[in-house]
C-alpha positions as CSV (number, residue, x, y, z in Angstrom):
1,M,-7.7,-11.9,17.9
2,I,-4.6,-12.4,19.7
3,D,-2.2,-9.8,21.4
4,T,0.7,-9.2,19.2
5,N,3.6,-7.5,20.1
6,P,4.2,-5.7,17.2
7,V,7.9,-4.5,18.0
8,L,9.1,-7.3,18.7
9,N,7.8,-8.7,15.2
10,M,9.3,-5.8,13.6
11,S,12.7,-5.9,15.4
12,I,13.1,-9.4,14.9
13,F,12.2,-9.0,11.1
14,G,14.3,-5.9,11.1
15,V,17.4,-7.8,12.3
16,F,17.3,-10.3,9.6
17,V,16.5,-7.7,6.7
18,L,20.1,-6.0,8.0
19,I,22.0,-9.2,8.8
20,T,20.8,-10.2,4.7
21,L,21.5,-6.7,3.6
22,Y,24.7,-6.6,4.7
23,M,25.1,-10.1,3.6
24,V,24.0,-9.1,0.1
25,Y,26.3,-6.1,0.2
26,R,29.1,-8.0,0.9
27,V,29.1,-10.8,-1.7
28,S,27.2,-8.1,-4.0
29,S,28.1,-8.8,-8.4
30,T,31.2,-7.3,-9.8
31,G,28.7,-5.3,-12.3
32,T,29.5,-8.2,-15.7
33,A,26.3,-9.6,-16.7
34,T,27.3,-13.0,-16.5
35,D,28.0,-12.2,-12.9
36,Y,24.6,-10.5,-12.1
37,F,22.8,-12.6,-14.1
38,A,23.2,-16.0,-13.5
39,A,26.2,-15.0,-10.4
40,D,29.3,-16.6,-12.5
41,G,27.4,-19.9,-12.9
42,R,29.4,-20.8,-9.3
43,F,27.2,-22.5,-7.0
44,T,27.0,-26.2,-6.4
45,G,24.4,-28.2,-6.7
46,A,23.4,-28.4,-3.1
47,Q,24.1,-24.6,-2.9
48,N,21.6,-24.1,-5.6
49,G,19.3,-26.7,-4.6
50,I,18.7,-25.0,-1.2
51,A,18.1,-21.5,-3.1
52,L,15.4,-23.2,-5.5
53,S,13.8,-24.2,-2.4
54,G,14.1,-20.8,-1.0
55,D,12.6,-19.3,-4.4
56,F,9.8,-21.8,-4.6
57,L,8.9,-22.2,-1.1
58,S,6.9,-18.9,-0.9
59,A,4.5,-17.3,1.3
60,A,1.8,-20.0,-0.7
61,S,3.5,-22.8,0.9
62,F,4.0,-21.7,4.5
63,L,0.7,-19.9,5.0
64,G,-1.5,-20.3,2.4
65,I,-1.0,-24.3,2.3
66,A,-1.1,-24.5,6.0
67,G,-4.6,-22.6,6.3
68,A,-6.4,-24.6,2.9
69,I,-5.5,-27.5,5.2
70,A,-6.3,-26.2,8.1
71,V,-10.1,-25.1,7.0
72,H,-10.4,-27.8,4.0
73,G,-8.3,-30.4,4.7
74,Y,-7.1,-32.9,2.4
75,D,-8.3,-30.8,-0.4
76,G,-5.9,-28.0,0.6
77,F,-3.4,-30.5,1.1
78,L,-3.5,-31.0,-3.2
79,Y,-1.6,-27.9,-3.0
80,S,1.3,-29.6,-1.6
81,I,1.1,-33.1,-3.6
82,G,1.2,-30.9,-6.6
83,F,3.8,-28.4,-6.1
84,L,6.4,-31.5,-5.2
85,V,5.5,-33.7,-7.9
86,G,5.8,-31.0,-10.7
87,W,10.1,-31.3,-9.9
88,L,9.8,-34.4,-11.7
89,I,9.3,-33.1,-14.7
90,N,12.0,-30.5,-14.1
91,L,14.8,-33.1,-13.0
92,L,13.8,-35.7,-16.3
93,L,13.1,-33.6,-19.1
94,V,14.4,-30.3,-18.3
95,A,17.1,-28.9,-16.2
96,E,19.9,-30.7,-17.7
97,L,18.9,-29.8,-20.9
98,L,18.1,-26.0,-20.4
99,R,21.5,-25.7,-18.5
100,N,23.4,-27.0,-21.3
101,T,21.5,-24.7,-23.9
102,G,21.0,-21.3,-22.5
103,Q,23.0,-18.6,-20.8
104,F,20.9,-16.6,-18.7
105,T,17.2,-16.6,-19.5
106,M,14.6,-19.3,-21.0
107,G,14.7,-16.5,-24.1
108,D,17.8,-18.4,-24.8
109,V,16.8,-21.6,-25.2
110,L,13.8,-20.9,-27.2
111,S,15.4,-18.4,-29.2
112,F,18.5,-20.5,-30.1
113,R,17.3,-22.0,-33.4
114,M,14.7,-19.7,-34.1
115,R,14.4,-16.0,-35.4
116,Q,16.2,-14.0,-32.5
117,R,14.0,-11.0,-32.4
118,P,10.1,-12.1,-32.0
119,V,10.7,-15.4,-30.2
120,R,13.0,-13.3,-27.6
121,A,10.3,-10.8,-27.4
122,A,7.8,-13.2,-26.7
123,A,9.9,-15.2,-23.8
124,A,10.5,-11.5,-22.3
125,V,6.5,-10.9,-22.4
126,S,5.6,-14.6,-21.2
127,T,8.4,-14.1,-18.1
128,L,6.9,-10.5,-17.2
129,V,3.1,-11.6,-17.2
130,I,4.4,-14.9,-15.3
131,S,6.5,-12.9,-12.6
132,F,3.8,-10.3,-11.5
133,V,1.2,-12.5,-11.0
134,Y,3.4,-14.7,-8.8
135,M,4.7,-11.3,-7.2
136,I,1.2,-10.2,-6.5
137,A,0.4,-13.1,-4.6
138,Q,3.5,-12.4,-2.4
139,M,2.1,-8.9,-1.9
140,A,-0.8,-10.4,-0.8
141,G,0.9,-12.1,1.8
142,A,2.7,-9.4,3.2
143,G,-0.6,-7.5,3.5
144,S,-2.4,-10.5,5.2
145,L,0.2,-11.1,7.8
146,V,1.0,-7.3,8.6
147,A,-2.9,-7.1,9.6
148,L,-2.2,-10.1,11.8
149,L,1.5,-10.1,13.3
150,L,1.9,-6.0,13.6
151,D,-1.8,-5.0,14.3
152,V,-2.1,-3.3,11.3
153,H,-6.3,-3.3,10.5
154,S,-6.7,-0.6,8.2
155,S,-6.1,-0.8,4.5
156,G,-4.3,2.1,4.0
157,G,-1.5,0.5,6.9
158,Q,-1.8,-2.6,5.1
159,A,-0.7,-1.0,1.9
160,L,2.0,1.3,3.5
161,V,3.6,-2.2,4.4
162,I,3.2,-4.0,1.3
163,G,5.2,-0.7,-0.1
164,G,8.0,-1.1,2.3
165,V,8.4,-5.1,1.3
166,G,8.7,-4.2,-2.2
167,V,11.1,-1.4,-1.3
168,V,13.4,-3.7,0.6
169,M,13.1,-6.3,-2.3
170,V,14.3,-4.0,-4.9
171,V,17.5,-3.3,-2.6
172,Y,18.3,-6.8,-2.7
173,V,18.1,-7.0,-6.7
174,L,19.8,-3.7,-7.2
175,V,22.7,-4.5,-4.8
176,G,23.6,-8.2,-4.8
177,G,22.5,-9.6,-8.3
178,M,21.9,-13.4,-8.6
179,K,24.9,-13.7,-5.9
180,G,23.3,-11.8,-3.7
181,T,19.7,-12.8,-3.9
182,T,21.1,-16.9,-4.1
183,W,22.6,-15.8,-0.9
184,V,19.3,-14.9,0.6
185,Q,17.5,-17.6,-0.4
186,I,20.1,-20.0,1.4
187,I,19.4,-18.3,4.5
188,K,15.7,-17.8,4.1
189,T,15.5,-21.9,3.2
190,G,17.2,-22.3,6.9
191,M,15.0,-20.3,8.7
192,L,12.0,-21.3,7.1
193,M,13.1,-25.3,7.9
194,L,13.7,-24.5,11.4
195,C,11.0,-23.0,12.1
196,T,8.7,-25.2,10.4
197,V,10.6,-28.1,12.0
198,M,10.4,-26.6,15.7
199,M,6.7,-25.7,15.0
200,T,5.7,-29.1,13.9
201,L,7.6,-30.9,16.9
202,F,6.0,-28.5,19.4
203,L,2.7,-29.3,18.3
204,M,3.3,-33.1,18.6
205,G,4.7,-32.7,21.8
206,K,1.4,-30.7,23.0
207,F,-0.8,-33.9,21.7
208,G,1.6,-36.2,23.1
209,F,3.6,-37.7,20.5
210,S,-0.1,-38.7,18.7
211,L,-0.7,-37.7,15.6
212,T,-4.1,-39.6,15.8
213,S,-5.1,-37.3,18.8
214,L,-3.9,-34.2,16.5
215,L,-6.4,-35.1,13.8
216,Q,-9.3,-36.1,16.2
217,H,-9.5,-32.5,17.6
218,A,-9.0,-31.3,14.2
219,A,-12.1,-33.1,13.1
220,E,-13.9,-31.6,16.0
221,K,-13.1,-27.9,15.7
222,N,-14.0,-27.7,12.0
223,P,-17.2,-27.8,10.5
224,L,-16.7,-30.4,8.3
225,G,-15.9,-33.0,10.6
226,D,-14.5,-36.3,9.2
227,R,-14.7,-34.8,5.8
228,I,-11.3,-33.2,6.3
229,F,-9.5,-36.7,6.0
230,S,-11.0,-37.6,2.5
231,P,-11.1,-35.6,-0.9
232,G,-13.9,-33.6,-1.8
233,A,-14.0,-30.9,0.7
234,K,-13.8,-28.1,-1.2
235,Y,-13.6,-29.4,-4.8
236,G,-16.4,-32.6,-4.5
237,Q,-19.5,-30.7,-4.4
238,S,-20.1,-30.4,-8.1
239,D,-19.4,-31.6,-11.5
240,V,-17.5,-28.1,-12.3
241,T,-15.7,-27.9,-8.9
242,K,-14.3,-31.5,-9.5
243,L,-13.3,-30.5,-12.7
244,D,-11.9,-27.3,-11.3
245,F,-9.9,-29.4,-9.1
246,V,-8.4,-31.7,-12.4
247,S,-7.4,-27.9,-13.9
248,L,-5.7,-26.7,-10.8
249,S,-3.6,-30.0,-10.6
250,L,-2.7,-30.1,-14.4
251,A,-1.3,-26.4,-13.3
252,L,0.6,-27.1,-10.0
253,V,2.0,-30.3,-11.9
254,L,2.6,-28.8,-14.8
255,G,3.6,-25.1,-14.2
256,V,6.8,-26.1,-11.9
257,A,8.8,-26.5,-15.4
258,G,7.8,-23.3,-16.8
259,L,8.4,-21.1,-14.1
260,P,11.2,-18.6,-15.2
261,H,12.5,-17.5,-12.0
262,V,12.8,-21.5,-11.4
263,L,14.3,-22.7,-14.7
264,M,16.9,-19.4,-14.3
265,R,18.5,-20.8,-11.3
266,F,19.8,-23.6,-14.1
267,Y,22.1,-21.2,-14.9
268,T,23.8,-20.4,-11.7
269,V,25.9,-23.8,-11.9
270,P,28.5,-24.8,-13.6
271,D,26.8,-27.9,-15.6
272,A,24.3,-30.0,-15.9
273,L,25.1,-32.2,-13.2
274,Q,25.0,-29.6,-10.3
275,A,21.6,-28.6,-12.4
276,R,20.1,-32.3,-11.7
277,R,22.1,-32.2,-8.1
278,S,20.0,-28.7,-7.9
279,V,16.8,-30.5,-8.4
280,V,17.3,-33.4,-6.2
281,W,18.3,-31.1,-3.3
282,A,15.5,-28.9,-3.6
283,T,12.6,-32.1,-3.9
284,C,14.0,-33.6,-0.8
285,T,14.0,-29.8,0.8
286,M,10.8,-29.2,0.0
287,A,9.5,-32.8,0.9
288,V,10.2,-32.8,4.5
289,F,9.1,-29.1,4.2
290,Y,5.9,-30.4,2.9
291,L,5.2,-32.7,5.2
292,C,5.4,-30.7,8.2
293,T,3.2,-28.3,6.6
294,L,0.9,-31.4,6.7
295,V,0.9,-31.4,10.2
296,I,1.4,-27.7,11.2
297,G,-2.3,-27.3,9.0
298,Y,-4.6,-29.8,10.8
299,G,-2.9,-28.8,13.9
300,A,-4.2,-25.4,13.2
301,G,-7.5,-26.4,13.0
302,A,-7.4,-28.2,16.4
303,V,-5.7,-25.6,18.1
304,N,-7.4,-22.6,16.9
305,G,-10.4,-24.0,15.3
306,T,-11.5,-23.2,11.9
307,K,-14.0,-20.3,13.1
308,A,-10.8,-18.5,15.0
309,I,-8.6,-18.7,11.5
310,L,-11.2,-16.9,9.3
311,A,-12.2,-14.5,11.5
312,A,-8.7,-13.6,12.4
313,P,-6.9,-10.6,10.0
314,G,-5.9,-12.3,6.7
315,G,-8.0,-15.3,6.9
316,E,-7.1,-18.5,5.7
317,N,-3.5,-17.0,5.7
318,S,-3.9,-16.5,9.4
319,A,-3.6,-20.3,10.4
320,A,0.4,-20.8,11.1
321,P,0.9,-17.6,12.6
322,L,-2.3,-18.0,14.9
323,L,-0.7,-21.7,15.3
324,A,2.5,-20.2,16.4
325,F,1.4,-18.2,19.2
326,R,-0.9,-21.0,20.7
327,V,2.3,-23.0,20.8
328,G,4.7,-20.6,21.3
329,G,3.8,-17.4,23.2
330,T,5.1,-13.8,21.5
331,V,8.6,-14.9,20.8
332,L,7.5,-18.2,18.4
333,L,5.1,-15.7,16.3
334,G,7.7,-12.9,16.7
335,I,10.2,-15.8,15.0
336,V,7.1,-16.7,12.6
337,A,6.5,-13.0,11.3
338,A,10.3,-12.8,11.1
339,V,10.6,-16.4,8.2
340,A,6.9,-15.2,6.9
341,F,8.7,-12.0,5.8
342,A,11.8,-13.5,4.4
343,T,9.9,-16.1,2.7
344,I,8.1,-12.9,0.7
345,L,11.2,-10.6,0.1
346,A,13.3,-13.6,-0.9
347,V,10.7,-14.8,-3.3
348,V,9.8,-11.5,-4.7
349,A,13.7,-10.7,-5.2
350,G,13.9,-13.8,-7.1
351,L,11.1,-12.8,-9.1
352,T,12.0,-9.5,-9.2
353,L,15.7,-10.4,-10.6
354,T,14.2,-12.9,-13.5
355,A,11.9,-10.5,-14.9
356,S,14.4,-7.5,-14.9
357,A,17.2,-10.1,-16.5
358,S,14.6,-11.2,-19.0
359,F,13.6,-7.7,-20.5
360,A,17.4,-6.4,-20.2
361,H,18.9,-9.6,-21.7
362,D,15.9,-10.8,-24.1
363,V,14.5,-7.2,-24.8
364,Y,17.0,-4.3,-24.6
365,A,20.1,-6.6,-25.3
366,N,18.7,-8.9,-28.4
367,V,16.0,-7.2,-29.9
368,V,16.4,-3.3,-29.5
369,K,20.8,-3.5,-29.6
370,H,20.5,-6.7,-31.9
371,G,22.8,-8.5,-29.6
372,K,25.3,-5.7,-29.6
373,A,24.7,-4.5,-26.4
374,D,27.6,-4.0,-23.7
375,P,27.3,-5.8,-20.4
376,D,27.7,-2.5,-18.1
377,S,24.1,-0.9,-20.1
378,E,22.5,-4.1,-19.9
379,V,22.6,-4.3,-16.0
380,R,22.1,-0.9,-16.0
381,V,18.6,-1.8,-17.8
382,A,17.6,-4.7,-15.5
383,R,18.3,-2.7,-12.5
384,L,16.0,0.1,-14.0
385,T,13.4,-2.5,-14.6
386,A,13.7,-3.9,-11.5
387,L,12.5,-0.8,-10.1
388,V,9.6,-0.4,-12.5
389,I,8.4,-4.3,-11.6
390,G,8.9,-3.5,-8.2
391,A,5.9,-0.2,-8.2
392,A,4.0,-2.7,-10.4
393,S,3.7,-5.7,-7.8
394,I,3.4,-3.3,-5.3
395,F,-0.1,-2.0,-6.5
396,G,-1.0,-5.5,-7.3
397,G,-0.6,-6.8,-4.5
398,I,-2.5,-3.8,-2.8
399,L,-5.7,-5.2,-5.2
400,V,-5.7,-8.9,-4.4
401,N,-5.1,-7.9,-0.2
402,G,-6.8,-10.4,1.4
403,Q,-6.9,-13.8,-1.0
404,N,-5.6,-16.9,-0.1
405,I,-2.2,-16.8,-1.4
406,A,-2.0,-20.8,-2.5
407,F,-4.5,-19.9,-4.7
408,L,-2.8,-17.0,-6.0
409,V,0.0,-18.7,-7.0
410,S,-1.5,-21.7,-8.6
411,L,-2.9,-18.7,-11.0
412,A,0.6,-18.0,-11.7
413,F,1.6,-22.1,-12.1
414,A,-1.4,-21.8,-14.7
415,F,0.2,-19.1,-17.1
416,A,3.5,-20.9,-16.7
417,A,2.6,-24.1,-17.9
418,S,0.3,-22.4,-20.5
419,A,2.6,-19.8,-22.3
420,N,6.5,-22.0,-21.5
421,L,6.2,-25.6,-21.3
422,S,4.8,-26.7,-24.3
423,T,7.5,-24.3,-26.3
424,L,10.4,-25.3,-24.1
425,L,9.3,-29.1,-24.9
426,F,8.9,-28.7,-28.4
427,S,11.9,-26.8,-28.6
428,L,14.3,-29.6,-26.9
429,F,13.0,-33.0,-27.9
430,W,11.0,-31.6,-31.3
431,R,13.9,-30.9,-34.5
432,R,10.7,-29.8,-36.4
433,F,9.9,-26.9,-34.2
434,N,10.1,-23.0,-36.0
435,T,9.9,-19.7,-35.2
436,R,5.8,-19.7,-36.2
437,G,5.1,-22.5,-33.6
438,T,7.1,-21.3,-30.9
439,L,5.2,-17.4,-31.0
440,W,1.8,-19.4,-31.7
441,G,2.8,-21.3,-28.3
442,I,3.7,-18.5,-26.4
443,Y,1.0,-16.1,-27.0
444,G,-2.1,-18.7,-27.8
445,G,-1.2,-20.0,-24.2
446,L,-1.0,-17.0,-22.7
447,S,-3.5,-15.1,-24.1
448,S,-6.3,-17.9,-23.5
449,C,-5.3,-18.1,-20.1
450,L,-5.4,-14.2,-18.9
451,V,-8.9,-13.8,-21.1
452,L,-10.2,-17.7,-18.9
453,V,-9.0,-16.0,-15.4
454,I,-10.7,-12.5,-16.4
455,F,-13.9,-14.3,-17.2
456,S,-13.8,-16.3,-14.2
457,P,-14.7,-16.4,-10.7
458,V,-11.3,-15.1,-9.6
459,V,-12.2,-11.7,-10.7
460,S,-15.7,-11.0,-10.8
461,G,-19.2,-12.7,-10.0
462,S,-18.5,-14.6,-6.4
463,P,-18.3,-12.7,-3.0
464,D,-14.7,-13.6,-2.8
465,S,-13.9,-12.3,-6.2
466,I,-11.2,-9.7,-6.7
467,L,-14.2,-7.5,-7.8
468,P,-17.2,-8.8,-5.6
469,G,-19.4,-5.7,-6.7
470,V,-19.7,-6.8,-10.3
471,D,-20.8,-10.0,-12.5
472,F,-18.8,-10.5,-15.8
473,A,-18.0,-14.3,-15.4
474,W,-18.8,-16.8,-18.1
475,F,-15.7,-19.6,-17.6
476,P,-17.0,-21.2,-14.5
477,L,-14.0,-22.7,-13.4
478,S,-11.2,-21.0,-10.8
479,N,-8.2,-22.3,-12.2
480,P,-7.8,-22.3,-16.7
481,G,-5.4,-25.0,-16.8
482,I,-7.1,-27.6,-18.2
483,V,-8.2,-25.7,-21.2
484,S,-5.2,-23.1,-21.5
485,I,-2.6,-25.8,-21.6
486,P,-3.9,-27.8,-24.5
487,I,-4.2,-24.7,-26.0
488,S,-0.5,-23.8,-26.1
489,F,0.1,-27.2,-27.0
490,L,-2.5,-27.1,-29.9
491,C,-1.2,-23.6,-31.2
492,G,2.6,-24.5,-31.2
493,Y,1.5,-27.7,-33.0
494,V,-0.4,-25.8,-36.0
495,G,1.7,-23.2,-36.1
496,T,4.6,-25.3,-37.0
497,L,2.5,-27.2,-39.4
498,I,2.0,-24.1,-41.1
499,G,5.2,-22.0,-40.3
500,G,7.2,-23.2,-43.2
501,G,11.1,-23.8,-43.5
502,Q,11.8,-21.4,-40.9
503,V,14.7,-23.4,-38.9
504,S,18.3,-23.4,-39.6
505,E,19.3,-27.2,-39.4
506,K,22.6,-26.6,-38.8
507,R,21.6,-24.6,-35.5
508,T,19.1,-27.3,-35.0
509,A,22.0,-30.6,-35.2
510,E,24.1,-28.1,-32.6
511,M,21.4,-27.3,-30.3
512,E,20.8,-31.3,-30.0
513,V,24.4,-31.9,-29.3
514,R,25.0,-29.3,-26.9
515,S,22.1,-30.0,-24.5
516,L,22.2,-33.8,-24.9
517,T,26.0,-33.6,-24.3
518,G,26.6,-29.7,-22.5
519,I,29.7,-29.3,-25.2
520,G,29.5,-25.7,-25.9
521,S,27.5,-24.8,-23.1
522,S,30.6,-23.1,-21.1
């Protein structure tokens, strides 16, 4: 156990919260729906790309991946590869077309040429479920971080801090809307990149700027030895684990293009060109970050040893904070504490805004009010929804506290790929795609993914399950993507074939022209 300084850690974190809250207040939205949900589309591609990085580089990236590399080696780095490669789908297939077609949410695109009410309701359900799964992973990260950095060991104390993180996150959303949340993301990304690069340089200096020396020490302090440099340490023991790896890879690569809080960011820029630039900026920023996590992960194993990491409060998630203390002492540990907390706050704020916007815009404004809701009431409903979502995510985070964050986030990616990817691609590229196909694709992918997760080792049947004391698991894989993603595409296809003529030819032609040219998107 390291000798933490809770007062210093909380002071640094408190300064960050106060500065960002002041900035959020200064740039707070004017109250119009366009400003609250999409910041009036005034951000540049560079600004939005950095904010996209902030949305995406969550506690899973900073804490979970570093820990996975430190303990499992090469297999842990596969998370980084999957997270990064998935952005190619956004760049090539989604970003430009989505920006041209929609206005606030993914439901705008899916319902453009379909029956509005059932499709918007399905899109909102999908967004809420995915956002919730993603958010509880961040809340679990808050609990792990607090246990290590603030010397809080009791489950009650960690639950209290998770609640505090949830409250601050809701304040960001209520006060600042998309504009304030975006600036929080930009600041947080700058802090995160500075911290990871600084830790990487300090770490390389400790080993004489010799990567070979660093890797040799990592192998010496890991029970796996040289196996940490080749595939299979975690996912190569049996045919089931190999299949689990394939499933995980599919979820990571295909899930990026279905994450609702990432998709919503494409509406904060003025045109499709800036949407493409956003993805390029985000990809370049994250490429630098993930290369740094490779050094930090192996470096954490080399400096601390696998046993010390697993024995620390938070387990694998403690690898980066432990490394910060060994390399830079209490001050660097305090900085890492602030950056990790900032990461959790910013990501959860973005998810909360996305989920509340989807409910207010898709369900309240277009399903309940039949498209006749005034903007003020729409924003008011979004703020009330944010309160409910915040409370639910706090409860969920307490329930899964202690799980590896990168793994929990991979489940959110599986839900996103299963529920949203098939319907988005079919809507944008298949003229025959209809309302029944949309509903079958969303609900089929979402329900199959949920059922498989519930009856997998994630929930029961193994020592590291959420409910380790019971066993009702019959699905052997930890990530269901290899089954649920094809089910979603199949359901969308079959539903379309038997759905009949539910598509407006006029709206289909309009969507095709609009998505490709941008005409009418402003």
